[in-house]
Every structure is written in structure tokens, then in C-alpha cells.
C-alpha positions as CSV (number, residue, x, y, z in Angstrom):
1,M,81.9,47.2,56.7
2,S,84.7,44.4,57.1
3,N,84.5,41.5,59.3
4,F,86.0,43.9,62.5
5,N,82.8,46.6,62.0
6,E,85.5,49.4,62.0
7,V,84.4,52.9,60.4
8,K,86.2,54.2,57.5
9,D,85.2,57.6,57.9
10,R,87.8,60.2,58.9
11,R,85.0,62.6,60.3
12,A,83.8,59.4,62.5
13,V,87.0,59.3,64.3
14,L,87.2,63.3,64.8
15,D,83.9,62.6,66.1
16,F,84.9,60.3,68.5
17,L,87.3,62.2,69.9
18,E,85.3,65.4,70.1
19,A,82.5,63.6,72.4
20,F,85.2,62.0,74.4
21,P,84.3,63.4,78.2
22,N,87.6,63.7,79.8
23,E,89.2,67.0,78.0
24,Q,92.5,66.2,78.7
25,R,92.1,62.3,76.9
26,R,90.9,64.0,74.0
27,D,93.3,66.7,73.4
28,E,96.2,63.8,74.0
29,G,93.8,61.7,71.5
30,Y,94.3,64.8,68.8
31,Q,97.8,64.6,69.6
32,L,98.6,61.0,68.8
33,L,96.2,61.3,65.6
34,E,98.6,63.7,64.5
35,L,101.5,61.5,65.1
36,F,100.3,58.2,63.6
37,E,98.9,60.0,60.8
38,K,102.6,61.4,60.2
39,I,104.2,57.8,60.1
40,N,100.9,56.0,58.2
41,Q,99.5,58.2,55.5
42,N,96.0,56.0,55.2
43,S,93.4,57.4,57.0
44,P,92.2,56.6,60.7
45,R,89.6,54.0,61.0
46,L,87.5,54.1,64.2
47,Y,86.8,50.3,65.9
48,P,83.9,49.2,67.9
49,D,86.2,48.7,71.3
50,G,87.1,52.6,70.7
51,F,90.9,52.0,68.9
52,I,91.3,54.4,66.1
53,G,93.7,52.2,63.9
54,F,95.5,53.0,61.2
55,A,95.8,49.8,58.0
56,Q,98.7,49.3,55.9
57,N,97.2,50.5,52.2
58,G,93.8,49.3,53.3
59,R,94.8,46.0,54.1
60,A,94.6,43.3,57.4
61,C,97.6,43.4,59.2
62,K,99.0,39.5,59.9
63,N,98.0,40.1,63.6
64,A,94.8,38.4,63.4
65,K,94.1,40.5,66.4
66,S,93.2,43.5,64.6
67,S,93.5,44.8,61.0
68,F,95.6,47.6,61.8
69,V,99.4,48.4,62.0
70,F,99.1,50.3,64.9
71,G,96.5,52.4,66.8
72,F,95.3,54.3,70.0
73,A,92.4,54.5,72.2
74,P,92.0,57.1,74.7
75,K,90.1,55.8,78.2
76,I,89.3,57.5,81.2
77,D,92.1,56.5,83.2
78,G,94.7,56.6,80.5
79,L,95.7,55.7,77.2
80,V,96.1,52.6,74.9
81,I,98.4,52.6,72.3
82,R,98.5,49.4,70.1
83,V,100.9,47.9,67.5
84,S,100.5,45.1,65.3
85,A,104.2,43.3,66.0
86,D,105.5,41.9,69.1
87,L,107.0,44.6,71.5
88,G,109.7,42.7,72.1
89,S,111.2,43.4,69.1
90,C,111.2,46.9,70.1
91,E,113.3,46.5,73.5
92,N,116.2,48.6,72.4
93,I,113.6,51.7,71.8
94,L,111.5,51.1,74.7
95,S,114.2,51.6,77.2
96,G,113.9,55.4,76.1
97,L,110.1,55.7,76.3
98,G,109.5,56.8,80.0
99,E,106.8,55.6,82.4
100,F,104.7,53.1,81.0
101,S,103.5,49.5,81.5
102,R,102.8,47.0,78.6
103,D,102.2,43.5,77.5
104,A,102.8,41.8,74.1
105,S,101.1,44.6,71.5
106,C,99.7,47.6,73.7
107,I,101.8,50.3,75.6
108,Y,100.1,51.8,78.8
109,I,100.6,55.1,80.1
110,D,98.7,57.6,82.4
111,T,99.3,60.7,80.3
112,L,101.2,61.9,77.2
113,T,103.7,63.8,79.6
114,D,105.0,60.4,80.8
115,I,106.6,59.4,77.7
116,E,108.9,61.1,74.9
117,V,106.4,61.1,72.1
118,G,109.7,61.2,69.6
119,V,110.6,57.9,71.0
120,M,107.3,57.1,70.2
121,G,106.9,57.9,67.0
122,N,110.2,55.6,66.3
123,I,108.6,52.5,67.9
124,L,105.3,53.4,65.4
125,K,107.6,53.7,62.2
126,Q,109.5,50.5,63.4
127,T,106.5,48.7,63.1
128,Y,105.3,50.5,60.2
129,L,108.2,49.4,58.0
130,S,108.1,45.9,59.8
131,E,104.6,45.2,58.7
132,R,105.0,46.8,55.5
133,N,108.4,44.5,55.0
134,T,106.3,41.7,55.2
135,S,103.1,42.1,53.7
């Protein structure tokens, strides 16, 4: 195991989502998993804090807070999407995302219906390309 103690088995990710007690969050988790896998074809990893993360070619990112380019976590009260880049670089895209709150590297949403999923895909693509170009 790496120093981040991630579980590298895709099965563990699916088991985690399947066991999530809130059916809506579970369904949204599967939708996000599909979106994230389309952009980054690496296998997802389950982290101890409940994040499902995607690495760039299995390498840790330049951002020391996580070893993944982007990831998400279903929570009882909403969804958290974390990216390795500072979201300030995505201001022009974020304006079309919908209803959310954020900090430097996380987007917090109540439900997927509050956002434009296509816009989220664009944010993830920009993050993935940015990380790839600086690695």
C-alpha cells in the first residue's frame, strides 16, 4: 500500500458505493464514477476518507493534499468533488456549473441535479490536462 493507504481494487470502490446507506447518493456515486472514468481511464482508488480518486498514470499529483488528480466522495448531506488544481483557474467554467459551494480545491453540491454534469466534465478535463502537462 502507498503512504496514502488507498485501496487500489476497483471492486472495493464498487463495494463502497453499493454499501452506501443513502440510495440517492449511491446512484449519484455511480454516475460520477462513470463520468470520472470517461476522462481518466486509470482505475479508481478508494481512500480512507471515503474519497474515490483517479491518479495520473498511477503517480501522485503535485498537490500534496491528495495523490489523485480528481476524486469524489458521496456524503450523507451531499457530494464533494476534489481536484488537484486550484479551482481559481476554472473560474470561467465554474460560472456555468449551477448551484454549488467551493473552497480552493473542492466543489460541494447537494445533488447532481443542482449542476450541469457536462460543465463538471469540462472542469475535470481541464484539471486532468493541467496535471498531465505539469507532470
